[in-house]
N, CA and C atoms of all chains as a GROMACS GRO file, in nm:
protein
  603
    1MET      N    1  11.754   7.245  13.155
    1MET     CA    2  11.678   7.398  13.167
    1MET      C    3  11.556   7.374  13.088
    2SER      N    4  11.528   7.349  12.977
    2SER     CA    5  11.402   7.287  12.910
    2SER      C    6  11.433   7.214  12.802
    3ASP      N    7  11.313   7.138  12.728
    3ASP     CA    8  11.370   7.019  12.635
    3ASP      C    9  11.351   7.104  12.500
    4PHE      N   10  11.463   7.108  12.460
    4PHE     CA   11  11.453   7.151  12.311
    4PHE      C   12  11.512   7.070  12.242
    5SER      N   13  11.519   6.948  12.254
    5SER     CA   14  11.617   6.852  12.192
    5SER      C   15  11.513   6.802  12.060
    6GLY      N   16  11.393   6.787  12.065
    6GLY     CA   17  11.312   6.748  11.952
    6GLY      C   18  11.325   6.858  11.840
    7LEU      N   19  11.378   6.969  11.850
    7LEU     CA   20  11.370   7.079  11.766
    7LEU      C   21  11.514   7.049  11.651
    8PRO      N   22  11.418   7.049  11.513
    8PRO     CA   23  11.547   7.031  11.422
    8PRO      C   24  11.640   7.148  11.421
    9PRO      N   25  11.758   7.136  11.381
    9PRO     CA   26  11.856   7.230  11.405
    9PRO      C   27  11.861   7.366  11.335
   10PRO      N   28  11.778   7.352  11.190
   10PRO     CA   29  11.762   7.514  11.128
   10PRO      C   30  11.651   7.554  11.180
   11MET      N   31  11.560   7.476  11.238
   11MET     CA   32  11.474   7.583  11.297
   11MET      C   33  11.501   7.656  11.423
   12ALA      N   34  11.585   7.579  11.480
   12ALA     CA   35  11.628   7.636  11.597
   12ALA      C   36  11.733   7.779  11.594
   13ALA      N   37  11.782   7.781  11.466
   13ALA     CA   38  11.892   7.857  11.401
   13ALA      C   39  11.769   7.953  11.381
   14VAL      N   40  11.677   7.953  11.317
   14VAL     CA   41  11.609   8.034  11.264
   14VAL      C   42  11.542   8.104  11.406
   15ILE      N   43  11.471   8.041  11.494
   15ILE     CA   44  11.421   8.073  11.601
   15ILE      C   45  11.515   8.177  11.696
   16GLY      N   46  11.638   8.127  11.688
   16GLY     CA   47  11.754   8.201  11.765
   16GLY      C   48  11.742   8.356  11.693
   17LEU      N   49  11.803   8.324  11.576
   17LEU     CA   50  11.792   8.456  11.504
   17LEU      C   51  11.698   8.575  11.513
   18LEU      N   52  11.585   8.498  11.471
   18LEU     CA   53  11.451   8.611  11.512
   18LEU      C   54  11.471   8.667  11.629
   19ALA      N   55  11.487   8.616  11.750
   19ALA     CA   56  11.476   8.644  11.867
   19ALA      C   57  11.609   8.761  11.890
   20ILE      N   58  11.708   8.710  11.856
   20ILE     CA   59  11.805   8.828  11.852
   20ILE      C   60  11.795   8.932  11.796
   21LEU      N   61  11.750   8.908  11.668
   21LEU     CA   62  11.710   9.037  11.574
   21LEU      C   63  11.633   9.116  11.656
   22GLY      N   64  11.521   9.072  11.719
   22GLY     CA   65  11.409   9.178  11.755
   22GLY      C   66  11.455   9.234  11.914
   23ALA      N   67  11.540   9.177  11.977
   23ALA     CA   68  11.603   9.206  12.085
   23ALA      C   69  11.714   9.322  12.076
   24ALA      N   70  11.773   9.314  11.951
   24ALA     CA   71  11.841   9.388  11.897
   24ALA      C   72  11.762   9.524  11.854
   25LEU      N   73  11.652   9.528  11.791
   25LEU     CA   74  11.581   9.608  11.760
   25LEU      C   75  11.511   9.680  11.888
   26ALA      N   76  11.511   9.638  11.990
   26ALA     CA   77  11.458   9.713  12.076
   26ALA      C   78  11.549   9.772  12.154
   27LEU      N   79  11.668   9.719  12.177
   27LEU     CA   80  11.803   9.786  12.224
   27LEU      C   81  11.865   9.894  12.148
   28ILE      N   82  11.810   9.847  12.018
   28ILE     CA   83  11.859  10.026  11.924
   28ILE      C   84  11.776  10.164  11.971
   29GLY      N   85  11.653  10.108  11.978
   29GLY     CA   86  11.558  10.192  12.003
   29GLY      C   87  11.578  10.264  12.134
   30SER      N   88  11.619  10.189  12.267
   30SER     CA   89  11.666  10.245  12.379
   30SER      C   90  11.763  10.308  12.388
   31VAL      N   91  11.841  10.277  12.313
   31VAL     CA   92  11.985  10.363  12.282
   31VAL      C   93  11.934  10.480  12.248
   32GLY      N   94  11.892  10.469  12.117
   32GLY     CA   95  11.811  10.630  12.080
   32GLY      C   96  11.720  10.712  12.166
   33LEU      N   97  11.649  10.644  12.220
   33LEU     CA   98  11.602  10.695  12.348
   33LEU      C   99  11.674  10.786  12.436
   34LEU      N  100  11.800  10.747  12.466
   34LEU     CA  101  11.872  10.753  12.572
   34LEU      C  102  11.962  10.880  12.514
   35ARG      N  103  12.006  10.869  12.377
   35ARG     CA  104  12.112  10.950  12.310
   35ARG      C  105  12.056  11.039  12.225
   36LEU      N  106  11.958  11.056  12.202
   36LEU     CA  107  11.901  11.175  12.136
   36LEU      C  108  11.885  11.325  12.198
   37PRO      N  109  11.903  11.423  12.156
   37PRO     CA  110  11.908  11.556  12.199
   37PRO      C  111  11.777  11.639  12.258
   38THR      N  112  11.645  11.618  12.181
   38THR     CA  113  11.556  11.662  12.188
   38THR      C  114  11.440  11.594  12.211
   39PHE      N  115  11.317  11.609  12.279
   39PHE     CA  116  11.214  11.536  12.295
   39PHE      C  117  11.175  11.474  12.167
   40TYR      N  118  11.130  11.544  12.062
   40TYR     CA  119  11.054  11.563  11.936
   40TYR      C  120  11.160  11.418  11.867
   41GLN      N  121  11.302  11.472  11.869
   41GLN     CA  122  11.374  11.330  11.812
   41GLN      C  123  11.341  11.210  11.886
   42ARG      N  124  11.332  11.223  12.060
   42ARG     CA  125  11.335  11.088  12.119
   42ARG      C  126  11.247  11.016  12.151
   43VAL      N  127  11.088  11.054  12.017
   43VAL     CA  128  10.968  10.984  12.003
   43VAL      C  129  10.989  10.897  11.903
   44HIS      N  130  11.100  10.933  11.812
   44HIS     CA  131  11.082  10.803  11.717
   44HIS      C  132  11.142  10.700  11.752
   45PRO      N  133  11.273  10.693  11.819
   45PRO     CA  134  11.349  10.543  11.837
   45PRO      C  135  11.278  10.427  11.878
   46PRO      N  136  11.180  10.474  11.995
   46PRO     CA  137  11.142  10.350  12.047
   46PRO      C  138  11.008  10.262  11.981
   47THR      N  139  10.979  10.349  11.866
   47THR     CA  140  10.862  10.277  11.772
   47THR      C  141  10.955  10.151  11.710
   48MET      N  142  11.075  10.151  11.699
   48MET     CA  143  11.154  10.030  11.631
   48MET      C  144  11.145   9.925  11.720
   49GLY      N  145  11.125   9.949  11.853
   49GLY     CA  146  11.083   9.825  11.948
   49GLY      C  147  10.967   9.765  11.972
   50THR      N  148  10.871   9.868  11.930
   50THR     CA  149  10.748   9.820  11.982
   50THR      C  150  10.688   9.775  11.842
   51THR      N  151  10.741   9.836  11.711
   51THR     CA  152  10.676   9.736  11.592
   51THR      C  153  10.791   9.641  11.545
   52GLY      N  154  10.924   9.634  11.518
   52GLY     CA  155  10.994   9.545  11.500
   52GLY      C  156  11.059   9.427  11.600
   53GLY      N  157  11.055   9.503  11.691
   53GLY     CA  158  11.118   9.394  11.775
   53GLY      C  159  11.003   9.302  11.832
   54VAL      N  160  10.858   9.372  11.879
   54VAL     CA  161  10.759   9.319  11.894
   54VAL      C  162  10.727   9.189  11.797
   55GLY      N  163  10.695   9.254  11.660
   55GLY     CA  164  10.682   9.149  11.585
   55GLY      C  165  10.764   9.021  11.561
   56LEU      N  166  10.935   9.061  11.563
   56LEU     CA  167  11.002   8.964  11.517
   56LEU      C  168  11.018   8.865  11.642
   57THR      N  169  11.034   8.924  11.782
   57THR     CA  170  11.024   8.810  11.870
   57THR      C  171  10.891   8.720  11.880
   58LEU      N  172  10.768   8.800  11.875
   58LEU     CA  173  10.658   8.713  11.862
   58LEU      C  174  10.660   8.573  11.752
   59VAL      N  175  10.698   8.642  11.622
   59VAL     CA  176  10.708   8.538  11.521
   59VAL      C  177  10.797   8.410  11.585
   60ALA      N  178  10.936   8.440  11.647
   60ALA     CA  179  11.003   8.351  11.702
   60ALA      C  180  10.965   8.255  11.812
   61SER      N  181  10.851   8.323  11.874
   61SER     CA  182  10.796   8.242  11.999
   61SER      C  183  10.671   8.146  11.928
   62MET      N  184  10.603   8.204  11.836
   62MET     CA  185  10.510   8.144  11.740
   62MET      C  186  10.566   8.012  11.658
   63LEU      N  187  10.690   8.044  11.605
   63LEU     CA  188  10.770   7.922  11.566
   63LEU      C  189  10.799   7.816  11.678
   64LEU      N  190  10.837   7.842  11.760
   64LEU     CA  191  10.879   7.772  11.843
   64LEU      C  192  10.757   7.682  11.892
   65PHE      N  193  10.679   7.756  11.958
   65PHE     CA  194  10.586   7.661  12.008
   65PHE      C  195  10.513   7.577  11.919
   66SER      N  196  10.498   7.629  11.810
   66SER     CA  197  10.400   7.543  11.682
   66SER      C  198  10.486   7.392  11.648
   67THR      N  199  10.649   7.450  11.662
   67THR     CA  200  10.700   7.309  11.648
   67THR      C  201  10.702   7.228  11.785
   68LEU      N  202  10.718   7.293  11.871
   68LEU     CA  203  10.731   7.204  12.003
   68LEU      C  204  10.630   7.128  12.018
   69GLU      N  205  10.474   7.161  12.017
   69GLU     CA  206  10.368   7.114  12.006
   69GLU      C  207  10.307   7.032  11.885
   70ALA      N  208  10.363   7.052  11.802
   70ALA     CA  209  10.353   6.998  11.655
   70ALA      C  210  10.187   7.052  11.611
   71ARG      N  211  10.147   7.145  11.688
   71ARG     CA  212  10.024   7.223  11.617
   71ARG      C  213  10.033   7.409  11.612
   72PRO      N  214   9.958   7.424  11.540
   72PRO     CA  215   9.962   7.585  11.543
   72PRO      C  216   9.917   7.677  11.659
   73VAL      N  217  10.040   7.735  11.700
   73VAL     CA  218  10.007   7.821  11.849
   73VAL      C  219  10.008   7.952  11.823
   74LEU      N  220   9.904   8.023  11.802
   74LEU     CA  221   9.889   8.158  11.758
   74LEU      C  222   9.852   8.290  11.873
   75HIS      N  223   9.880   8.220  12.004
   75HIS     CA  224   9.826   8.345  12.080
   75HIS      C  225   9.902   8.507  12.062
   76GLU      N  226  10.009   8.457  12.004
   76GLU     CA  227  10.108   8.578  11.995
   76GLU      C  228  10.053   8.683  11.888
   77ILE      N  229   9.948   8.629  11.803
   77ILE     CA  230   9.894   8.716  11.708
   77ILE      C  231   9.825   8.868  11.806
   78VAL      N  232   9.722   8.799  11.912
   78VAL     CA  233   9.676   8.921  11.976
   78VAL      C  234   9.724   9.010  12.041
   79ILE      N  235   9.885   8.981  12.072
   79ILE     CA  236   9.970   9.088  12.142
   79ILE      C  237  10.027   9.181  12.034
   80ALA      N  238  10.070   9.088  11.902
   80ALA     CA  239  10.146   9.163  11.806
   80ALA      C  240  10.033   9.296  11.737
   81VAL      N  241   9.902   9.220  11.742
   81VAL     CA  242   9.762   9.328  11.686
   81VAL      C  243   9.762   9.432  11.793
   82PHE      N  244   9.723   9.374  11.933
   82PHE     CA  245   9.711   9.483  12.004
   82PHE      C  246   9.829   9.589  12.023
   83MET      N  247   9.957   9.565  12.008
   83MET     CA  248  10.052   9.646  12.009
   83MET      C  249  10.047   9.743  11.884
   84PHE      N  250  10.062   9.710  11.754
   84PHE     CA  251  10.055   9.751  11.682
   84PHE      C  252   9.921   9.885  11.646
   85VAL      N  253   9.805   9.847  11.726
   85VAL     CA  254   9.674   9.890  11.709
   85VAL      C  255   9.702  10.022  11.822
   86THR      N  256   9.750   9.982  11.952
   86THR     CA  257   9.774  10.100  12.016
   86THR      C  258   9.901  10.216  12.049
   87THR      N  259  10.037  10.120  11.993
   87THR     CA  260  10.122  10.214  12.008
   87THR      C  261  10.111  10.384  11.950
   88PRO      N  262  10.051  10.375  11.811
   88PRO     CA  263  10.049  10.519  11.747
   88PRO      C  264   9.927  10.589  11.838
   89VAL      N  265   9.862  10.533  11.866
   89VAL     CA  266   9.745  10.603  11.974
   89VAL      C  267   9.844  10.667  12.085
   90THR      N  268   9.875  10.596  12.146
   90THR     CA  269   9.959  10.677  12.305
   90THR      C  270  10.062  10.739  12.262
   91TYR      N  271  10.145  10.742  12.153
   91TYR     CA  272  10.233  10.838  12.117
   91TYR      C  273  10.220  10.944  12.052
   92MET      N  274  10.062  10.930  11.971
   92MET     CA  275  10.013  11.053  11.939
   92MET      C  276   9.925  11.147  12.051
   93LEU      N  277   9.880  11.112  12.170
   93LEU     CA  278   9.857  11.153  12.297
   93LEU      C  279   9.992  11.219  12.348
   94LEU      N  280  10.090  11.132  12.353
   94LEU     CA  281  10.199  11.207  12.434
   94LEU      C  282  10.240  11.321  12.327
   95MET      N  283  10.274  11.295  12.180
   95MET     CA  284  10.304  11.433  12.126
   95MET      C  285  10.205  11.528  12.142
   96ARG      N  286  10.059  11.550  12.171
   96ARG     CA  287  10.006  11.653  12.193
   96ARG      C  288  10.011  11.703  12.300
   97ALA      N  289  10.051  11.601  12.405
   97ALA     CA  290  10.052  11.657  12.573
   97ALA      C  291  10.194  11.739  12.555
   98ALA      N  292  10.301  11.709  12.469
   98ALA     CA  293  10.428  11.759  12.475
   98ALA      C  294  10.419  11.900  12.405
   99LEU      N  295  10.351  11.918  12.277
   99LEU     CA  296  10.313  12.009  12.221
   99LEU      C  297  10.246  12.141  12.307
  100HIS      N  298  10.172  12.073  12.375
  100HIS     CA  299  10.068  12.157  12.433
  100HIS      C  300  10.151  12.203  12.575
  101ARG      N  301  10.259  12.167  12.623
  101ARG     CA  302  10.332  12.208  12.754
  101ARG      C  303  10.440  12.284  12.660
  102ASP      N  304  10.505  12.257  12.567
  102ASP     CA  305  10.585  12.366  12.482
  102ASP      C  306  10.534  12.502  12.461
  103ARG      N  307  10.404  12.503  12.450
  103ARG     CA  308  10.320  12.625  12.380
  103ARG      C  309  10.377  12.734  12.473
  104PRO      N  310  10.409  12.878  12.444
  104PRO     CA  311  10.406  12.979  12.548
  104PRO      C  312  10.280  12.986  12.598
  105SER      N  313  10.280  13.028  12.749
  105SER     CA  314  10.163  13.036  12.836
  105SER      C  315  10.027  13.124  12.743
  106ASP      N  316  10.086  13.234  12.684
  106ASP     CA  317   9.984  13.364  12.684
  106ASP      C  318   9.907  13.332  12.566
  107GLU      N  319   9.956  13.200  12.476
  107GLU     CA  320   9.866  13.163  12.360
  107GLU      C  321   9.714  13.077  12.395
  108ARG      N  322   9.752  13.017  12.513
  108ARG     CA  323   9.619  12.916  12.525
  108ARG      C  324   9.499  13.002  12.564
  109MET      N  325  12.226   6.899  11.975
  109MET     CA  326  12.276   7.018  11.882
  109MET      C  327  12.220   7.145  11.872
  110SER      N  328  12.082   7.143  11.857
  110SER     CA  329  11.988   7.229  11.856
  110SER      C  330  11.967   7.314  11.987
  111ALA      N  331  11.970   7.231  12.116
  111ALA     CA  332  11.942   7.270  12.214
  111ALA      C  333  11.999   7.401  12.294
  112PRO      N  334  12.169   7.372  12.266
  112PRO     CA  335  12.228   7.475  12.321
  112PRO      C  336  12.255   7.596  12.258
  113LEU      N  337  12.234   7.587  12.080
  113LEU     CA  338  12.218   7.671  12.007
  113LEU      C  339  12.098   7.774  12.052
  114LEU      N  340  11.996   7.725  12.079
  114LEU     CA  341  11.898   7.795  12.084
  114LEU      C  342  11.890   7.849  12.252
  115THR      N  343  11.926   7.775  12.316
  115THR     CA  344  11.968   7.839  12.484
  115THR      C  345  12.040   7.955  12.455
  116VAL      N  346  12.160   7.934  12.402
  116VAL     CA  347  12.248   8.032  12.404
  116VAL      C  348  12.198   8.168  12.369
  117SER      N  349  12.140   8.150  12.219
  117SER     CA  350  12.058   8.269  12.160
  117SER      C  351  11.969   8.348  12.234
  118LEU      N  352  11.874   8.240  12.305
  118LEU     CA  353  11.775   8.315  12.394
  118LEU      C  354  11.830   8.403  12.511
  119LEU      N  355  11.920   8.346  12.573
  119LEU     CA  356  12.002   8.411  12.679
  119LEU      C  357  12.060   8.519  12.628
  120VAL      N  358  12.144   8.526  12.484
  120VAL     CA  359  12.196   8.691  12.452
  120VAL      C  360  12.078   8.788  12.404
  121ALA      N  361  11.974   8.723  12.381
  121ALA     CA  362  11.826   8.797  12.344
  121ALA      C  363  11.775   8.897  12.462
  122GLN      N  364  11.799   8.771  12.579
  122GLN     CA  365  11.786   8.842  12.716
  122GLN      C  366  11.828   8.938  12.762
  123LEU      N  367  11.983   8.956  12.751
  123LEU     CA  368  12.080   9.037  12.772
  123LEU      C  369  12.099   9.167  12.690
  124MET      N  370  12.051   9.148  12.580
  124MET     CA  371  11.991   9.290  12.529
  124MET      C  372  11.863   9.345  12.565
  125LEU      N  373  11.777   9.274  12.592
  125LEU     CA  374  11.636   9.314  12.659
  125LEU      C  375  11.633   9.375  12.762
  126ALA      N  376  11.769   9.343  12.871
  126ALA     CA  377  11.786   9.375  13.007
  126ALA      C  378  11.843   9.503  12.978
  127LEU      N  379  11.972   9.483  12.906
  127LEU     CA  380  12.043   9.636  12.877
  127LEU      C  381  11.946   9.772  12.823
  128ALA      N  382  11.830   9.733  12.718
  128ALA     CA  383  11.773   9.808  12.666
  128ALA      C  384  11.684   9.882  12.798
  129MET      N  385  11.639   9.779  12.901
  129MET     CA  386  11.541   9.841  13.004
  129MET      C  387  11.644   9.921  13.075
  130ALA      N  388  11.775   9.884  13.124
  130ALA     CA  389  11.866   9.983  13.179
  130ALA      C  390  11.906  10.125  13.116
  131PHE      N  391  11.854  10.136  12.996
  131PHE     CA  392  11.894  10.232  12.900
  131PHE      C  393  11.769  10.319  12.928
  132ALA      N  394  11.655  10.264  12.910
  132ALA     CA  395  11.526  10.314  12.959
  132ALA      C  396  11.493  10.372  13.098
  133VAL      N  397  11.579  10.290  13.210
  133VAL     CA  398  11.567  10.338  13.310
  133VAL      C  399  11.654  10.457  13.340
  134ILE      N  400  11.768  10.481  13.266
  134ILE     CA  401  11.824  10.583  13.321
  134ILE      C  402  11.762  10.748  13.270
  135ARG      N  403  11.701  10.693  13.124
  135ARG     CA  404  11.623  10.773  13.038
  135ARG      C  405  11.502  10.827  13.168
  136LEU      N  406  11.439  10.738  13.240
  136LEU     CA  407  11.340  10.754  13.316
  136LEU      C  408  11.371  10.842  13.430
  137LEU      N  409  11.503  10.792  13.532
  137LEU     CA  410  11.556  10.874  13.594
  137LEU      C  411  11.567  11.017  13.584
  138GLY      N  412  11.677  11.027  13.433
  138GLY     CA  413  11.711  11.155  13.445
  138GLY      C  414  11.670  11.246  13.327
  139GLY      N  415  11.550  11.204  13.278
  139GLY     CA  416  11.474  11.271  13.175
  139GLY      C  417  11.439  11.408  13.236
  140PRO      N  418  11.484  11.477  13.142
  140PRO     CA  419  11.464  11.641  13.160
  140PRO      C  420  11.311  11.693  13.182
  141ARG      N  421  11.215  11.671  13.111
  141ARG     CA  422  11.076  11.661  13.168
  141ARG      C  423  10.998  11.583  13.180
  142ALA      N  424  10.891  11.563  13.172
  142ALA     CA  425  10.786  11.500  13.241
  142ALA      C  426  10.750  11.398  13.131
  143GLN      N  427  10.733  11.476  12.977
  143GLN     CA  428  10.706  11.381  12.871
  143GLN      C  429  10.826  11.272  12.842
  144ASP      N  430  10.936  11.313  12.853
  144ASP     CA  431  11.037  11.234  12.865
  144ASP      C  432  11.032  11.110  12.956
  145ARG      N  433  10.999  11.104  13.077
  145ARG     CA  434  10.990  11.026  13.158
  145ARG      C  435  10.870  10.926  13.119
  146VAL      N  436  10.756  11.002  13.098
  146VAL     CA  437  10.646  10.895  13.023
  146VAL      C  438  10.706  10.835  12.908
  147LEU      N  439  10.743  10.861  12.803
  147LEU     CA  440  10.813  10.807  12.700
  147LEU      C  441  10.895  10.687  12.758
  148ALA      N  442  10.991  10.696  12.855
  148ALA     CA  443  11.091  10.639  12.865
  148ALA      C  444  11.001  10.495  12.983
  149LEU      N  445  10.928  10.537  13.058
  149LEU     CA  446  10.819  10.446  13.090
  149LEU      C  447  10.774  10.346  12.981
  150ASP      N  448  10.697  10.427  12.882
  150ASP     CA  449  10.650  10.338  12.770
  150ASP      C  450  10.730  10.231  12.727
  151THR      N  451  10.868  10.290  12.689
  151THR     CA  452  10.972  10.189  12.638
  151THR      C  453  10.996  10.076  12.746
  152LEU      N  454  10.993  10.092  12.857
  152LEU     CA  455  11.051  10.031  12.961
  152LEU      C  456  10.915   9.891  12.985
  153TYR      N  457  10.801   9.927  12.952
  153TYR     CA  458  10.729   9.840  12.963
  153TYR      C  459  10.706   9.730  12.832
  154VAL      N  460  10.720   9.807  12.704
  154VAL     CA  461  10.734   9.724  12.590
  154VAL      C  462  10.903   9.616  12.592
  155ASP      N  463  10.981   9.683  12.657
  155ASP     CA  464  11.072   9.594  12.696
  155ASP      C  465  11.086   9.498  12.785
  156ALA      N  466  10.993   9.490  12.897
  156ALA     CA  467  10.973   9.421  12.981
  156ALA      C  468  10.872   9.289  12.930
  157MET      N  469  10.793   9.323  12.838
  157MET     CA  470  10.678   9.236  12.744
  157MET      C  471  10.750   9.159  12.705
  158LEU      N  472  10.860   9.174  12.588
  158LEU     CA  473  10.943   9.126  12.557
  158LEU      C  474  11.022   9.030  12.616
  159LEU      N  475  11.088   9.075  12.708
  159LEU     CA  476  11.177   9.007  12.809
  159LEU      C  477  11.080   8.861  12.848
  160MET      N  478  10.938   8.901  12.885
  160MET     CA  479  10.862   8.796  12.943
  160MET      C  480  10.853   8.692  12.837
  161VAL      N  481  10.833   8.742  12.690
  161VAL     CA  482  10.812   8.639  12.614
  161VAL      C  483  10.923   8.534  12.587
  162VAL      N  484  11.038   8.615  12.596
  162VAL     CA  485  11.194   8.554  12.557
  162VAL      C  486  11.215   8.430  12.701
  163HIS      N  487  11.154   8.505  12.796
  163HIS     CA  488  11.159   8.394  12.956
  163HIS      C  489  11.074   8.256  12.908
  164GLY      N  490  10.946   8.311  12.830
  164GLY     CA  491  10.885   8.173  12.845
  164GLY      C  492  10.919   8.107  12.727
  165MET      N  493  10.984   8.152  12.634
  165MET     CA  494  11.058   8.084  12.514
  165MET      C  495  11.138   7.976  12.596
  166ARG      N  496  11.252   8.041  12.657
  166ARG     CA  497  11.353   7.948  12.734
  166ARG      C  498  11.302   7.847  12.846
  167GLN      N  499  11.185   7.866  12.903
  167GLN     CA  500  11.125   7.791  12.967
  167GLN      C  501  11.016   7.653  12.916
  168ALA      N  502  11.009   7.710  12.791
  168ALA     CA  503  10.926   7.608  12.665
  168ALA      C  504  10.796   7.622  12.749
  169THR      N  505  10.749   7.726  12.784
  169THR     CA  506  10.586   7.712  12.837
  169THR      C  507  10.533   7.828  12.767
  170THR      N  508  10.392   7.801  12.731
  170THR     CA  509  10.338   7.924  12.664
  170THR      C  510  10.252   7.981  12.763
  171LEU      N  511  10.271   7.977  12.923
  171LEU     CA  512  10.198   8.061  13.038
  171LEU      C  513  10.255   8.184  13.027
  172TYR      N  514  10.344   8.243  13.010
  172TYR     CA  515  10.419   8.385  12.993
  172TYR      C  516  10.350   8.477  12.890
  173ILE      N  517  10.292   8.402  12.805
  173ILE     CA  518  10.228   8.470  12.655
  173ILE      C  519  10.118   8.557  12.725
  174ASP      N  520  10.057   8.476  12.822
  174ASP     CA  521   9.941   8.559  12.867
  174ASP      C  522   9.965   8.656  12.952
  175ILE      N  523  10.071   8.661  13.046
  175ILE     CA  524  10.140   8.736  13.131
  175ILE      C  525  10.174   8.857  13.045
  176ALA      N  526  10.245   8.865  12.929
  176ALA     CA  527  10.282   8.962  12.850
  176ALA      C  528  10.215   9.036  12.805
  177LEU      N  529  10.086   8.955  12.746
  177LEU     CA  530   9.912   9.017  12.698
  177LEU      C  531   9.879   9.153  12.835
  178VAL      N  532   9.902   9.095  12.972
  178VAL     CA  533   9.851   9.169  13.053
  178VAL      C  534   9.916   9.257  13.047
  179ILE      N  535  10.064   9.292  13.085
  179ILE     CA  536  10.141   9.396  13.075
  179ILE      C  537  10.135   9.483  12.924
  180ALA      N  538  10.100   9.399  12.850
  180ALA     CA  539  10.108   9.507  12.725
  180ALA      C  540   9.962   9.615  12.749
  181MET      N  541   9.861   9.531  12.813
  181MET     CA  542   9.729   9.644  12.819
  181MET      C  543   9.763   9.717  12.904
  182LEU      N  544   9.813   9.681  13.045
  182LEU     CA  545   9.828   9.753  13.173
  182LEU      C  546   9.913   9.871  13.108
  183GLY      N  547  10.014   9.861  13.015
  183GLY     CA  548  10.105   9.947  12.974
  183GLY      C  549  10.015  10.049  12.891
  184PHE      N  550   9.950  10.032  12.810
  184PHE     CA  551   9.896  10.076  12.732
  184PHE      C  552   9.791  10.207  12.794
  185VAL      N  553   9.717  10.138  12.896
  185VAL     CA  554   9.610  10.214  12.979
  185VAL      C  555   9.684  10.304  13.056
  186SER      N  556   9.810  10.268  13.135
  186SER     CA  557   9.904  10.381  13.210
  186SER      C  558   9.949  10.496  13.121
  187THR      N  559  10.021  10.451  13.001
  187THR     CA  560  10.084  10.537  12.925
  187THR      C  561   9.943  10.664  12.875
  188ALA      N  562   9.847  10.612  12.865
  188ALA     CA  563   9.739  10.686  12.799
  188ALA      C  564   9.696  10.770  12.882
  189ALA      N  565   9.647  10.748  13.043
  189ALA     CA  566   9.646  10.807  13.137
  189ALA      C  567   9.743  10.910  13.160
  190LEU      N  568   9.852  10.872  13.155
  190LEU     CA  569   9.979  10.986  13.193
  190LEU      C  570   9.989  11.089  13.081
  191ALA      N  571   9.953  11.051  12.949
  191ALA     CA  572   9.938  11.152  12.859
  191ALA      C  573   9.841  11.203  12.854
  192ARG      N  574   9.705  11.146  12.883
  192ARG     CA  575   9.603  11.274  12.894
  192ARG      C  576   9.620  11.352  13.040
  193PHE      N  577   9.689  11.342  13.142
  193PHE     CA  578   9.700  11.404  13.272
  193PHE      C  579   9.785  11.504  13.213
  194LEU      N  580   9.923  11.483  13.138
  194LEU     CA  581  10.010  11.582  13.109
  194LEU      C  582   9.920  11.696  13.001
  195LEU      N  583   9.827  11.650  12.958
  195LEU     CA  584   9.716  11.726  12.842
  195LEU      C  585   9.659  11.827  12.925
  196ARG      N  586   9.589  11.767  13.029
  196ARG     CA  587   9.471  11.867  13.046
  196ARG      C  588   9.470  11.858  13.218
  197GLY      N  589   9.581  11.813  13.291
  197GLY     CA  590   9.563  11.824  13.427
  197GLY      C  591   9.556  11.737  13.508
  198GLU      N  592   9.401  11.673  13.487
  198GLU     CA  593   9.349  11.554  13.548
  198GLU      C  594   9.332  11.454  13.444
  199VAL      N  595   9.303  11.331  13.496
  199VAL     CA  596   9.253  11.216  13.409
  199VAL      C  597   9.119  11.182  13.381
  200ILE      N  598   9.050  11.228  13.474
  200ILE     CA  599   8.873  11.217  13.476
  200ILE      C  600   8.856  11.336  13.503
  201GLU      N  601   8.760  11.368  13.399
  201GLU     CA  602   8.677  11.504  13.409
  201GLU      C  603   8.576  11.508  13.440
   0.00000   0.00000   0.00000
């Protein structure tokens, strides 16, 4: 499939572990989104995927490409910073919309 | 030695992300109210972006990083627009 043969085995183990941990965090977040009973509880679990999952996966990607190309490859920091900045903004907007929709209609 | 190890772990990560996307789709289709569907769509695009990054790692190409960045930006804009629509009833006043 691709040429990973130039990679030292400890580095490959670290990269694989980080990728699996990040994917596991995203999976746990989705399970919580599916199973929790109310909307206000369901807002919390996807943030595991958007912080921990994104962070660990992008660190794994940075390690892999920096090792393969023998130079620092840091494009991923842009995605990580963007996700960390925008996720609270969107979830606060969504929470406000949900609160607004749940308010009794005679109070508005 | 290190090539099969990394390929298998990236495959496992891809399968877990695909399962996470499937759960988000179930919530998206069956979510009782509109805000649940918007939240599920947000989770879905984050998982898709991570899947794109892991796929790029498997192919050993940095091309997919840029695609993941585009998915992240479009997802933020769409979720913000949908939340604003739920709040106000229209996106641009």
